[in-house]
C-alpha positions as CSV (number, residue, x, y, z in Angstrom):
1,M,-176.3,-202.4,120.3
2,T,-173.2,-203.1,122.2
3,R,-172.2,-206.5,123.0
4,R,-169.2,-207.4,125.5
5,A,-166.5,-209.4,124.4
6,T,-166.6,-213.0,126.3
7,G,-165.3,-216.1,127.1
8,P,-161.7,-216.5,126.0
9,L,-161.1,-213.2,123.9
10,A,-162.3,-211.2,127.3
11,I,-160.4,-213.2,129.3
12,L,-156.9,-212.5,127.4
13,S,-157.8,-208.5,127.3
14,I,-158.3,-208.3,130.6
15,I,-154.8,-209.9,131.1
16,G,-153.7,-207.6,128.8
17,L,-154.9,-204.5,129.9
18,V,-153.2,-205.4,133.3
19,A,-149.9,-205.7,132.0
20,V,-150.4,-202.1,130.3
21,G,-151.4,-200.8,133.7
22,L,-148.6,-202.6,135.2
23,V,-146.3,-201.1,132.1
24,I,-147.8,-197.8,132.5
25,G,-147.0,-197.5,136.8
26,I,-143.3,-198.9,136.2
27,I,-142.6,-196.0,133.4
28,G,-144.8,-193.2,135.6
29,S,-142.9,-194.1,139.2
30,F,-139.9,-192.9,137.1
31,L,-141.5,-190.4,134.8
32,Q,-143.1,-188.0,137.4
33,A,-139.9,-187.3,139.4
34,T,-139.3,-185.1,136.3
35,R,-140.1,-181.1,136.6
36,E,-139.1,-178.6,135.1
37,I,-137.8,-174.7,136.7
38,V,-139.4,-172.2,135.5
39,P,-137.4,-168.2,137.0
40,M,-140.0,-165.8,137.8
41,P,-138.6,-162.3,138.1
42,W,-139.8,-162.9,141.7
43,A,-139.1,-166.6,142.3
44,Q,-138.7,-169.7,140.8
45,V,-141.9,-172.0,139.2
46,V,-141.9,-175.3,139.2
47,V,-143.9,-177.6,136.5
48,P,-143.7,-181.0,137.4
49,W,-144.7,-181.8,133.7
50,G,-144.3,-185.7,134.3
51,M,-146.5,-186.0,137.0
52,I,-148.9,-184.3,134.8
53,V,-148.6,-186.2,131.8
54,V,-148.3,-189.5,133.5
55,V,-151.6,-189.1,135.2
56,V,-153.5,-187.5,131.8
57,T,-152.3,-191.3,130.3
58,V,-153.5,-193.0,133.2
59,I,-157.0,-191.6,132.9
60,I,-156.6,-191.7,128.9
61,V,-156.1,-195.6,128.6
62,I,-158.3,-196.7,131.5
63,R,-161.3,-195.0,129.4
64,G,-160.1,-197.2,126.4
65,G,-159.7,-200.2,128.2
66,V,-163.5,-199.4,129.5
67,W,-164.6,-198.9,125.7
68,L,-162.3,-201.7,123.8
69,V,-163.9,-204.6,126.8
70,R,-167.7,-202.3,126.7
71,S,-167.4,-203.0,129.9
72,R,-165.6,-201.3,133.6
73,T,-164.0,-204.3,134.4
74,G,-161.6,-203.0,131.8
75,G,-161.2,-199.8,133.0
76,W,-160.4,-201.4,136.6
77,A,-158.1,-204.0,135.2
78,V,-155.7,-200.7,134.2
79,F,-156.2,-199.1,137.0
80,A,-155.9,-202.2,139.3
81,G,-152.2,-202.8,137.1
82,W,-151.6,-199.2,137.8
83,L,-151.7,-199.5,141.5
84,V,-150.1,-202.5,142.3
85,A,-147.1,-201.6,139.8
86,T,-146.7,-198.4,142.0
87,I,-147.0,-198.9,145.6
88,V,-144.5,-202.0,144.6
89,M,-142.2,-199.0,143.1
90,S,-143.1,-196.6,145.8
91,A,-141.7,-198.8,148.5
92,E,-138.2,-198.9,149.2
93,S,-135.5,-201.3,147.5
94,P,-133.1,-203.5,150.3
95,S,-130.5,-201.0,149.1
96,G,-132.4,-198.0,149.7
97,D,-133.9,-196.7,146.5
98,L,-137.1,-195.5,145.9
99,A,-138.7,-194.6,142.5
100,I,-141.4,-193.1,144.6
101,S,-140.3,-190.4,147.0
102,G,-142.7,-188.9,149.9
103,G,-142.5,-185.5,148.6
104,G,-145.2,-183.0,147.7
105,R,-145.5,-183.7,144.2
106,Q,-144.8,-187.5,145.0
107,M,-148.0,-187.7,147.4
108,T,-149.7,-185.3,144.7
109,Y,-149.0,-187.8,141.5
110,L,-150.3,-191.0,144.4
111,L,-153.5,-189.5,145.5
112,G,-154.3,-187.6,142.4
113,G,-153.7,-190.9,140.9
114,V,-155.6,-192.9,143.0
115,I,-158.6,-190.4,143.3
116,L,-158.5,-189.7,139.1
117,G,-158.0,-193.4,138.4
118,A,-160.5,-194.4,140.5
119,A,-163.4,-191.9,139.0
120,A,-162.3,-192.8,135.1
121,A,-162.5,-196.7,136.0
122,T,-166.8,-196.3,137.7
123,F,-167.5,-194.0,135.1
124,P,-170.0,-195.8,132.8
125,I,-169.7,-196.4,129.1
126,S,-170.7,-193.5,127.3
127,G,-173.6,-193.3,125.1
128,R,-175.0,-196.5,127.3
129,S,-177.9,-196.4,129.9
130,S,-178.8,-198.9,132.1
131,H,-182.2,-197.8,132.1
132,T,-182.4,-198.7,128.4
133,I,-185.2,-201.5,127.0
134,S,-183.9,-203.8,124.4
135,R,-186.1,-204.3,121.0
136,E,-186.0,-207.6,121.4
137,R,-188.1,-207.6,124.7
138,I,-190.6,-204.7,123.0
139,Q,-194.1,-207.0,121.4
140,P,-195.9,-205.2,118.5
141,V,-199.4,-204.2,119.4
142,V,-201.8,-205.5,117.4
143,S,-205.6,-204.1,117.7
144,Q,-208.0,-206.1,116.3
145,S,-210.4,-204.6,113.9
């Protein structure tokens, strides 16, 4: 039977996971634009490896947050941090600069990250069912002969 962290330890874990999500969102905003152009005889193929690396990292860290806190709250904390940082980095700065522009790869990064991140945060903890009966509630049946 797994136990959830309670009290100050749980709050510090959640704050730390939000901070991890913020860091991934800031770094990912710049890394998602990297790509490799592979020349083929008929055309050039663009491999957006930065976007793939960041989205896979977000999913893995979200599931790690769920595992760490033993609750979906840990995954949602990482996802919320990533989402806040990504939204802030996609806004135009006063000088007119953008970390995440409006291209197809960037929109795929945003929408794919939101959809896959929310899905990863929503999945329950593996190995735990909500329909199990705890052993403390089961009373042994004693036959009187």
